[in-house]
Structures are given as C-alpha cells and as structure tokens.
All heavy atoms as an XYZ file, in Angstrom:
724
protein
N      59.075     64.140     24.150
C      59.582     62.871     24.669
C      60.072     63.114     26.106
O      60.704     64.143     26.402
C      60.765     62.352     23.905
C      61.182     61.036     24.217
S      62.230     60.260     22.986
C      63.867     60.731     23.613
N      59.806     62.166     26.990
C      60.293     62.225     28.364
C      61.810     62.121     28.454
O      62.359     61.353     27.721
C      59.738     61.139     29.157
C      58.576     61.519     30.018
C      58.024     60.412     30.857
N      59.032     59.390     31.179
C      58.684     58.218     31.586
N      57.467     57.738     31.559
N      59.684     57.308     31.909
N      62.492     62.880     29.354
C      63.946     62.634     29.484
C      64.220     61.300     30.087
O      63.300     60.690     30.718
C      64.353     63.767     30.480
C      63.110     64.252     31.084
C      61.982     63.864     30.138
N      65.390     60.723     29.777
C      65.777     59.436     30.284
C      65.782     59.432     31.792
O      66.218     60.438     32.435
C      67.142     59.080     29.782
N      65.312     58.356     32.302
C      65.280     58.094     33.835
C      66.718     57.666     34.249
O      67.504     57.273     33.444
C      64.239     57.115     34.188
N      66.899     57.618     35.503
C      68.137     57.117     36.101
C      68.280     55.636     35.843
O      67.297     54.935     35.714
C      68.231     57.329     37.588
C      68.330     58.865     37.937
C      68.421     59.007     39.438
C      68.503     60.516     39.766
N      68.651     60.749     41.233
N      69.478     55.175     35.595
C      69.782     53.839     35.407
C      71.046     53.408     36.184
O      71.617     54.255     36.842
C      70.033     53.605     33.879
O      70.109     52.197     33.645
N      71.385     52.174     36.146
C      72.572     51.667     36.807
C      73.405     50.888     35.773
O      72.853     50.532     34.746
C      72.219     50.801     38.019
O      71.610     49.585     37.501
C      71.348     51.499     38.990
N      74.724     50.691     36.094
C      75.519     49.896     35.196
C      74.921     48.520     35.001
O      74.921     47.943     33.875
C      76.916     49.835     35.711
C      77.786     51.050     35.553
C      79.120     50.875     36.184
C      77.937     51.368     34.075
N      74.425     47.940     36.145
C      73.879     46.547     36.109
C      72.673     46.522     35.168
O      72.534     45.570     34.365
C      73.566     46.035     37.515
C      74.884     45.874     38.316
C      72.752     44.780     37.436
C      74.726     45.561     39.710
N      71.767     47.488     35.289
C      70.605     47.464     34.459
C      70.991     47.722     32.966
O      70.427     47.098     32.081
C      69.634     48.651     34.872
C      68.605     48.101     35.811
C      67.454     48.986     36.153
N      67.094     49.943     35.138
C      66.556     51.159     35.333
N      66.416     51.568     36.628
N      66.180     51.916     34.432
N      71.922     48.626     32.743
C      72.349     48.777     31.360
C      72.954     47.569     30.791
O      72.719     47.210     29.637
C      73.395     49.934     31.356
C      72.772     51.329     31.527
S      73.881     52.640     31.357
C      74.573     52.820     32.915
N      73.773     46.875     31.592
C      74.461     45.593     31.155
C      73.363     44.558     30.867
O      73.362     43.872     29.837
C      75.434     45.100     32.188
C      76.192     43.952     31.686
C      77.250     43.472     32.669
O      76.971     43.528     33.839
N      78.414     43.136     32.184
N      72.394     44.415     31.707
C      71.333     43.430     31.594
C      70.496     43.729     30.290
O      70.125     42.805     29.537
C      70.475     43.354     32.758
C      71.086     42.737     33.957
C      70.174     42.889     35.191
O      69.314     43.591     35.301
N      70.560     41.999     36.231
N      70.219     44.988     30.077
C      69.469     45.390     28.866
C      70.281     45.063     27.600
O      69.746     44.591     26.629
C      69.131     46.848     28.933
O      68.344     47.069     30.131
C      68.326     47.278     27.703
N      71.543     45.374     27.626
C      72.394     45.127     26.451
C      72.521     43.552     26.228
O      72.409     43.116     24.975
C      73.842     45.686     26.648
N      72.574     42.816     27.241
C      72.663     41.378     27.144
C      71.346     40.823     26.538
O      71.336     39.978     25.640
C      72.943     40.725     28.474
C      73.107     39.198     28.493
C      74.256     38.789     27.617
C      73.340     38.693     29.905
N      70.214     41.281     27.030
C      68.932     40.867     26.583
C      68.692     41.258     25.116
O      68.245     40.430     24.297
C      67.792     41.470     27.387
C      67.683     40.855     28.736
C      66.748     41.651     29.691
O      66.216     42.715     29.300
N      66.483     41.184     30.878
N      69.131     42.436     24.731
C      68.968     42.847     23.330
C      69.876     41.965     22.384
O      69.518     41.584     21.304
C      69.310     44.274     23.184
C      69.041     44.856     21.816
C      67.625     44.739     21.329
O      66.676     44.509     22.141
O      67.365     44.942     20.128
N      71.106     41.655     22.890
C      72.023     40.889     22.113
C      71.391     39.529     21.938
O      71.384     39.002     20.777
C      73.347     40.710     22.944
C      74.430     39.883     22.277
S      75.836     39.679     23.381
C      75.188     38.453     24.467
N      70.845     38.891     22.954
C      70.222     37.643     22.838
C      68.973     37.665     21.896
O      68.765     36.744     21.132
C      69.869     37.083     24.170
C      70.997     36.706     25.006
C      70.739     36.339     26.439
O      69.615     36.682     26.984
O      71.612     35.725     27.132
N      68.128     38.703     21.992
C      66.967     38.926     21.206
C      67.394     38.837     19.693
O      66.780     38.213     18.880
C      66.221     40.124     21.558
C      64.860     40.261     20.824
C      64.342     41.668     20.847
N      65.184     42.604     20.176
C      65.234     42.822     18.947
N      64.578     42.052     18.097
N      66.056     43.718     18.324
N      68.379     39.642     19.371
C      68.839     39.703     17.958
C      69.273     38.350     17.514
O      68.920     37.938     16.392
C      69.951     40.731     17.857
C      69.411     42.174     18.095
C      70.613     40.626     16.474
C      70.413     43.251     18.206
N      70.130     37.612     18.341
C      70.620     36.337     17.902
C      69.480     35.350     17.718
O      69.463     34.638     16.695
C      71.575     35.815     18.998
C      72.173     34.463     18.628
C      73.136     34.565     17.478
O      73.938     35.451     17.355
N      72.944     33.598     16.495
N      68.516     35.312     18.632
C      67.373     34.367     18.544
C      66.529     34.723     17.296
O      66.136     33.795     16.593
C      66.553     34.440     19.854
C      67.357     33.810     21.010
C      65.222     33.732     19.630
C      66.745     34.049     22.370
N      66.279     35.976     17.091
C      65.518     36.422     15.969
C      66.150     35.976     14.642
O      65.488     35.404     13.755
C      65.235     37.891     15.989
O      64.563     38.195     17.117
C      64.421     38.339     14.735
N      67.398     36.262     14.520
C      68.128     35.891     13.251
C      68.158     34.403     13.058
O      67.928     33.966     11.943
C      69.495     36.539     13.302
C      69.564     38.065     13.184
C      68.845     38.581     11.949
O      69.241     38.167     10.837
N      67.944     39.452     12.078
N      68.399     33.675     14.121
C      68.454     32.201     13.990
C      67.078     31.706     13.552
O      66.976     30.764     12.681
C      68.845     31.555     15.308
C      70.327     31.726     15.659
O      71.113     32.132     14.779
O      70.612     31.481     16.830
N      65.987     32.313     14.128
C      64.612     31.782     13.754
C      64.277     32.149     12.309
O      63.708     31.351     11.552
C      63.634     32.435     14.736
N      64.742     33.320     11.848
C      64.436     33.703     10.474
C      65.176     32.806      9.506
O      64.603     32.512      8.449
C      64.788     35.183     10.262
C      63.890     36.182     10.963
C      64.468     37.590     10.820
C      62.470     36.190     10.452
N      66.325     32.489      9.786
C      67.103     31.481      8.969
C      66.473     30.144      8.964
O      66.287     29.511      7.997
C      68.637     31.446      9.383
C      69.346     30.364      8.621
C      69.251     32.833      9.094
N      66.087     29.654     10.180
C      65.516     28.324     10.398
C      64.234     28.208      9.521
O      63.935     27.091      9.042
C      65.236     28.065     11.867
N      63.339     29.218      9.533
C      62.087     29.092      8.826
C      62.208     29.446      7.304
O      61.253     29.308      6.595
C      60.896     29.910      9.507
C      60.686     29.454     10.838
C      61.219     31.367      9.393
N      63.387     29.845      6.936
C      63.615     30.069      5.516
C      63.329     31.503      5.046
O      63.417     31.736      3.812
N      63.034     32.387      5.874
C      62.806     33.809      5.525
C      64.107     34.461      5.132
O      64.048     35.437      4.326
C      62.075     34.517      6.616
C      60.630     34.072      6.886
C      60.086     34.816      8.099
C      59.765     34.294      5.627
N      65.206     34.080      5.643
C      66.554     34.551      5.303
C      67.435     33.379      5.005
O      67.359     32.345      5.610
C      67.135     35.325      6.469
C      66.472     36.639      6.947
C      67.272     37.188      8.191
C      66.484     37.725      5.834
N      68.281     33.568      4.078
C      69.297     32.572      3.701
C      70.432     32.572      4.709
O      70.981     31.503      5.050
C      69.851     32.778      2.294
C      68.794     32.464      1.241
C      69.433     32.543     -0.136
C      68.320     32.314     -1.148
N      68.837     32.426     -2.504
N      70.786     33.808      5.223
C      71.810     33.935      6.210
C      71.384     35.111      7.088
O      70.591     35.933      6.700
C      73.097     34.263      5.497
N      71.930     35.161      8.271
C      71.579     36.218      9.221
C      71.949     37.617      8.571
O      72.882     37.692      7.817
C      72.429     35.997     10.492
C      72.728     34.504     10.426
C      72.795     34.177      8.936
N      71.061     38.588      8.817
C      71.274     39.944      8.382
C      72.637     40.526      8.919
O      72.855     40.513     10.159
C      70.141     40.837      8.717
C      70.359     42.260      8.263
O      70.480     42.518      7.068
O      70.245     43.120      9.112
N      73.472     41.009      8.009
C      74.750     41.532      8.504
C      74.644     42.676      9.474
O      75.310     42.783     10.463
C      75.597     41.889      7.297
C      76.913     42.607      7.644
C      75.878     40.785      6.375
N      73.707     43.614      9.198
C      73.504     44.736     10.022
C      73.056     44.316     11.463
O      73.429     44.860     12.492
N      72.114     43.342     11.518
C      71.689     42.845     12.753
C      72.791     42.182     13.564
O      72.894     42.374     14.808
C      70.502     41.838     12.543
N      73.586     41.433     12.844
C      74.755     40.763     13.518
C      75.698     41.842     14.054
O      76.311     41.670     15.199
C      75.400     39.722     12.581
C      74.407     38.594     12.206
C      76.719     39.166     13.223
C      73.801     37.903     13.431
N      75.974     42.830     13.299
C      76.802     43.922     13.785
C      76.255     44.599     15.068
O      77.022     44.900     16.007
C      77.051     44.953     12.710
C      77.968     44.429     11.564
C      78.040     45.403     10.426
O      77.261     46.429     10.353
O      78.914     45.136      9.494
N      74.916     44.762     15.070
C      74.295     45.389     16.342
C      74.461     44.451     17.424
O      74.716     44.826     18.655
C      72.813     45.637     15.996
C      72.666     46.967     15.244
C      71.154     47.361     15.144
N      70.262     46.361     14.731
C      69.999     46.077     13.440
N      70.670     46.677     12.516
N      69.198     45.189     13.190
N      74.235     43.113     17.225
C      74.389     42.101     18.282
C      75.859     42.222     18.822
O      76.061     42.180     20.060
C      74.201     40.728     17.712
C      74.349     39.684     18.771
C      74.765     38.299     18.228
N      76.012     38.386     17.423
C      76.475     37.444     16.689
N      75.781     36.391     16.456
N      77.650     37.617     16.030
N      76.880     42.301     17.928
C      78.184     42.407     18.372
C      78.451     43.701     19.143
O      79.252     43.697     20.141
C      79.134     42.308     17.186
C      79.120     40.944     16.481
O      78.614     39.989     17.176
O      79.578     40.818     15.395
N      77.786     44.826     18.742
C      77.923     46.053     19.489
C      77.348     45.893     20.953
O      77.984     46.357     21.904
C      77.157     47.197     18.787
C      77.883     47.591     17.442
O      79.006     47.260     17.279
O      77.095     48.221     16.634
N      76.277     45.244     21.030
C      75.652     45.017     22.371
C      76.567     44.080     23.237
O      76.791     44.331     24.425
C      74.320     44.443     22.300
C      73.209     45.480     21.977
C      72.535     45.464     20.759
C      72.971     46.522     22.896
C      71.577     46.426     20.468
C      71.974     47.520     22.585
C      71.276     47.405     21.384
N      77.187     43.108     22.594
C      78.125     42.264     23.269
C      79.316     43.071     23.791
O      79.844     42.884     24.878
C      78.632     41.129     22.381
N      79.786     44.044     22.962
C      80.854     44.937     23.382
C      80.480     45.775     24.580
O      81.282     46.010     25.470
N      79.205     46.262     24.564
C      78.772     47.051     25.725
C      78.743     46.218     26.998
O      79.178     46.663     28.063
C      77.325     47.584     25.406
C      77.415     48.671     24.328
C      76.687     48.143     26.697
C      76.050     49.042     23.787
N      78.342     44.942     26.932
C      78.429     44.031     28.019
C      79.795     43.908     28.615
O      80.025     44.014     29.755
C      77.761     42.716     27.703
C      77.989     41.617     28.748
C      76.279     42.819     27.357
N      80.677     43.628     27.624
C      82.160     43.520     28.021
C      82.734     44.749     28.652
O      83.420     44.733     29.612
C      82.956     43.036     26.883
C      82.799     41.524     26.471
C      83.745     41.044     25.515
N      83.838     41.909     24.252
C      83.070     41.789     23.167
N      82.194     40.800     23.171
N      83.235     42.528     22.133
N      82.371     45.888     28.064
C      82.801     47.183     28.565
C      82.377     47.436     29.937
O      83.099     47.832     30.874
C      82.376     48.289     27.663
C      82.730     49.760     28.063
C      84.240     49.912     28.050
C      82.055     50.798     27.125
N      81.152     47.134     30.249
C      80.572     47.323     31.594
C      81.246     46.349     32.608
O      81.471     46.739     33.755
C      79.038     47.230     31.600
C      78.447     48.433     30.772
C      78.510     47.179     33.044
C      76.998     48.316     30.579
N      81.548     45.154     32.164
C      82.331     44.207     32.968
C      83.655     44.837     33.356
O      84.065     44.756     34.551
C      82.614     42.865     32.199
C      81.405     41.944     32.250
O      80.609     42.032     33.138
O      81.322     41.051     31.442
N      84.307     45.408     32.393
C      85.659     46.044     32.630
C      85.500     47.135     33.594
O      86.275     47.290     34.592
C      86.291     46.484     31.363
C      86.625     45.263     30.478
C      87.509     47.371     31.616
C      87.021     45.584     29.065
N      84.506     48.025     33.403
C      84.254     49.189     34.298
C      84.011     48.712     35.694
O      84.587     49.255     36.706
C      83.108     50.018     33.817
C      83.511     50.729     32.477
C      82.710     51.006     34.865
C      82.366     51.391     31.759
N      83.169     47.696     35.848
C      82.777     47.233     37.187
C      83.940     46.585     37.877
O      83.978     46.495     39.144
C      81.533     46.243     37.152
C      80.263     46.954     36.729
C      79.175     46.088     36.652
O      79.297     44.923     36.147
N      78.004     46.445     37.079
N      84.911     46.052     37.199
C      85.996     45.355     37.864
C      87.231     46.303     38.228
O      88.149     45.834     38.854
C      86.553     44.265     36.866
O      87.260     44.836     35.768
N      87.014     47.553     37.928
C      88.118     48.480     38.179
C      87.588     49.599     39.146
O      86.811     50.500     38.730
C      88.589     49.195     36.875
C      89.834     49.965     36.985
O      90.101     50.447     38.124
O      90.510     50.148     36.042
N      88.081     49.588     40.356
C      87.653     50.589     41.413
C      88.027     52.004     41.010
O      87.177     52.876     41.258
C      88.316     50.264     42.703
N      89.141     52.203     40.354
C      89.478     53.579     39.885
C      88.476     54.080     38.879
O      88.033     55.233     38.953
C      90.882     53.591     39.269
C      91.222     54.907     38.663
C      91.886     53.179     40.337
N      88.019     53.230     37.949
C      87.103     53.651     36.942
C      85.729     53.951     37.624
O      85.065     54.968     37.223
C      86.885     52.610     35.842
C      88.025     52.501     34.935
S      87.802     51.256     33.653
C      87.484     52.310     32.302
N      85.342     53.181     38.605
C      84.057     53.412     39.288
C      84.183     54.800     40.013
O      83.149     55.547     39.959
C      83.747     52.292     40.274
C      83.435     50.988     39.500
C      82.643     52.648     41.222
C      82.161     51.011     38.686
N      85.283     54.999     40.691
C      85.420     56.252     41.415
C      85.418     57.451     40.368
O      84.749     58.539     40.708
C      86.747     56.330     42.180
C      86.722     55.357     43.370
O      85.658     54.904     43.775
O      87.855     55.038     43.798
N      85.990     57.359     39.230
C      85.974     58.413     38.239
C      84.561     58.620     37.720
O      84.101     59.786     37.478
C      86.896     58.099     37.085
C      88.375     58.095     37.532
C      89.256     57.702     36.412
N      89.968     58.918     35.831
C      90.804     58.866     34.818
N      90.987     57.705     34.256
N      91.310     59.927     34.446
N      83.819     57.539     37.552
C      82.419     57.699     37.038
C      81.562     58.426     38.064
O      80.808     59.284     37.776
C      81.807     56.371     36.842
C      82.139     55.676     35.442
C      81.639     54.266     35.393
C      81.504     56.486     34.400
N      81.772     58.053     39.342
C      80.998     58.722     40.460
C      81.281     60.174     40.506
O      80.382     61.045     40.632
C      81.313     58.091     41.780
C      80.665     56.699     41.911
C      81.015     56.088     43.260
C      80.378     54.678     43.314
N      80.768     53.996     44.593
N      82.575     60.531     40.381
C      83.006     61.962     40.372
C      82.384     62.628     39.125
O      81.938     63.818     39.282
C      84.575     62.101     40.433
N      82.447     62.094     38.002
C      81.837     62.641     36.811
C      80.389     62.866     36.923
O      79.789     63.885     36.490
N      79.695     61.853     37.520
C      78.226     61.990     37.676
C      77.949     63.135     38.632
O      76.955     63.920     38.485
C      77.692     60.707     38.155
C      77.730     59.690     37.071
S      77.232     57.984     37.617
C      75.651     58.167     38.073
N      78.780     63.308     39.676
C      78.569     64.438     40.680
C      78.767     65.744     39.980
O      77.989     66.711     40.175
C      79.485     64.190     41.819
N      79.751     65.824     39.141
C      79.983     67.093     38.408
C      78.824     67.389     37.420
O      78.422     68.556     37.326
C      81.281     66.999     37.566
C      82.602     67.235     38.362
C      83.742     67.424     37.518
N      83.978     66.386     36.521
C      84.610     65.206     36.670
N      85.066     65.014     37.930
N      84.740     64.276     35.785
N      78.358     66.382     36.766
C      77.228     66.564     35.804
C      76.001     67.019     36.609
O      75.243     67.825     36.120
C      76.972     65.291     35.001
N      75.715     66.430     37.770
C      74.595     66.835     38.528
C      74.748     68.295     38.965
O      73.694     69.057     38.914
C      74.444     65.912     39.823
C      73.336     66.247     40.716
C      71.917     66.053     40.100
O      71.803     65.257     39.065
N      70.934     66.816     40.528
N      75.871     68.693     39.393
C      76.177     70.014     39.828
C      75.894     71.018     38.629
O      75.378     72.078     38.808
C      77.528     70.238     40.379
N      76.315     70.588     37.476
C      76.108     71.422     36.302
C      74.647     71.579     35.980
O      74.232     72.702     35.602
C      76.910     70.830     35.125
O      78.253     70.732     35.405
C      76.751     71.650     33.822
N      73.900     70.545     36.122
C      72.485     70.587     35.842
C      71.753     71.443     36.803
O      70.833     72.171     36.482
C      71.783     69.210     35.853
C      72.022     68.474     34.592
C      71.262     67.148     34.626
N      72.131     66.401     35.582
C      72.454     65.104     35.435
N      71.925     64.420     34.512
N      73.276     64.472     36.272
N      72.218     71.504     38.005
C      71.577     72.334     39.050
C      71.938     73.806     38.772
O      71.078     74.679     39.065
C      72.049     71.947     40.451
C      71.603     70.579     40.946
C      72.131     70.284     42.287
C      70.076     70.490     40.984
N      73.124     74.116     38.281
C      73.483     75.527     38.010
C      72.877     76.038     36.721
O      72.517     77.213     36.598
C      75.071     75.616     37.961
C      75.466     76.975     37.531
C      75.611     75.311     39.407
N      72.750     75.226     35.746
C      72.299     75.664     34.396
C      70.897     76.300     34.369
O      70.692     77.302     33.812
C      72.386     74.487     33.378
N      69.916     75.673     35.052
C      68.534     76.344     35.040
C      68.619     77.720     35.673
O      67.910     78.634     35.238
C      67.701     75.393     35.828
C      68.340     74.048     35.783
C      69.811     74.358     35.691
N      69.426     77.969     36.708
C      69.480     79.225     37.354
C      70.025     80.230     36.335
O      69.582     81.387     36.262
C      70.292     79.173     38.635
N      71.047     79.889     35.538
C      71.575     80.755     34.627
C      70.662     81.037     33.456
O      70.577     82.185     32.942
C      72.863     80.100     33.939
N      69.753     80.104     33.060
C      68.769     80.328     31.963
C      67.674     81.250     32.464
O      67.148     81.996     31.617
C      68.150     79.022     31.636
C      69.126     78.107     30.838
C      68.515     76.695     30.613
O      67.308     76.515     30.921
O      69.257     75.824     30.115
N      67.340     81.333     33.770
C      66.318     82.178     34.261
C      66.755     83.711     34.285
O      65.877     84.570     34.353
C      65.937     81.758     35.705
C      65.205     80.437     35.661
C      64.887     79.866     37.033
O      65.213     80.640     38.019
O      64.489     78.741     37.110
N      68.031     83.942     34.280
C      68.594     85.311     34.347
C      68.262     86.077     33.040
O      68.695     85.553     31.951
C      70.041     85.282     34.599
O      70.277     84.611     35.824
C      70.552     86.725     34.723
N      67.548     87.108     33.059
C      67.233     87.886     31.831
C      68.155     89.067     31.747
O      68.496     89.695     32.748
C      65.744     88.341     31.840
C      64.789     87.204     31.746
C      63.387     87.670     31.651
O      63.115     88.817     31.184
O      62.465     86.923     32.003
N      68.496     89.330     30.552
C      69.359     90.522     30.284
C      68.564     91.521     29.535
O      67.930     91.143     28.509
C      70.656     90.114     29.547
C      71.535     91.336     29.142
C      71.441     89.032     30.190
N      68.594     92.776     30.046
C      67.866     93.854     29.389
C      68.557     94.262     28.102
O      69.738     94.475     28.046
C      67.757     95.007     30.344
C      66.937     94.819     31.573
C      65.454     94.775     31.278
O      65.081     95.465     30.371
O      64.736     93.998     31.957
N      67.828     94.435     27.002
C      68.447     94.809     25.806
C      68.871     96.309     25.908
O      68.161     97.085     26.648
C      67.401     94.702     24.683
C      66.126     94.526     25.448
C      66.408     94.086     26.838
N      69.866     96.718     25.250
C      70.418     98.091     25.345
C      69.717     99.014     24.391
O      69.246     98.756     23.375
C      71.879     98.160     25.137
C      72.628     97.495     26.245
C      74.120     97.543     26.037
O      74.589     98.255     25.149
O      74.867     96.839     26.724
C-alpha cells in the first residue's frame, strides 16, 4: 500500500463533512425505500464521529496557538523522518 500523501486541515475537514453527509443521505434513503426500519446505529455513530472531526478542526483552525503547535510538531516529525533512514542504514558488525 502506498503511504499517505500530504493533506491539509481544510481537505481533511471537507472529507469528513462529505463522508458525514454521505452516511446521512444513505441511511435516509434506505429507510425511505423500506430496506431498513430505522437508520443503522453503527452508521449513525460513524456519522457523529465525522461531525466531531469537523468540529474539532473548526476549533483547531480558530486557535492560533494550536496552529503554531501543530506546525512545530509537524516540523519535528519531518526532522525525525529525515534522521531515521540514516540510522537504519548503519550496519553493526556482529561480534
């Protein structure tokens, strides 16, 4: 599997919002055509989880301190990724 590509908070939020809406529309349609008597509890919980992600990203984007901390954390993670391959290439001779 390919490693995840870079993303942004806005893209992540839009994706969570779209998935939340997709789940809601699907469940409503299944109930409307009679395939379900009531929306699936697990699907509604996932919809609510995606709604929580949307709200969480709203909170993060509205707080400059949180944004600065995220940027610093991302920079540390990038530095760690650059150092880790070099450490893996070092071979130790068995005794």
